[in-house]
Phi, psi and omega in degrees: 000150176228098186064242179257019182245157173241146178239132176241148184226143173236159175067027185270310185255346173212152181297129176228097183300342180252030186302321181289322175298318179300315180294318180298314179294323176298315180299317178299313181297321181295316179295316179299319179293315179301319182289350175258358185261116180294142175295321181213115182299332180277348181224069183301340179294344177287343177091196186248170180293136174241136179225167171236150186228145173214148175210161182216157177242134178169180183283150174224163171249133181242144179199156171268128184242133175104153179254311182285320181227073185296141179225144175278124184233152175244141183228157172126171182298329179299319179297315180297316181295318177300318178298320178293326177296318178294312184292337177262006177282183177231166182308125177059033177235156179244115185253138181218158178284169177297321179298317179294317180297319179298313177300315185295322178301324179281326185271334183212069182298344179285341179279143183268125179243135180240131178290125176276333183105188181272129177228157178281124179248123182306127178079358184233341183088199181280131180224148175278125182230169188221157172254142169261123180284132178275118180297143175275129180293133176291336184285342184273000000 
């Protein structure tokens, strides 16, 4: 966890040629699950959990940090960019960088990607970003 955020990583310890597809499908599942989770079981009128998601693809450096309370940590611009994708996302939406969108188009052409356009990203300047459309379940 990072504050009130969670970070998930694919393709870190073994090669996963479909790593971006895995993250995209995970993001879709997480939003769908959150949207079915009541904020308070005793007060269903409050509604369900809403989250925002963002992801990026790129290299990272990994290390265990600390002696008394060791933690596995990831470092690098990829981590920062992924964080910026999340913070610039919107409620129940999946926001991604151009690098992630390019990878996803090759790994999962069946998933729908929508160009968000160029937006200002803190510490990065103007970047072209994309939305991943969350499929509507046929079963619902």
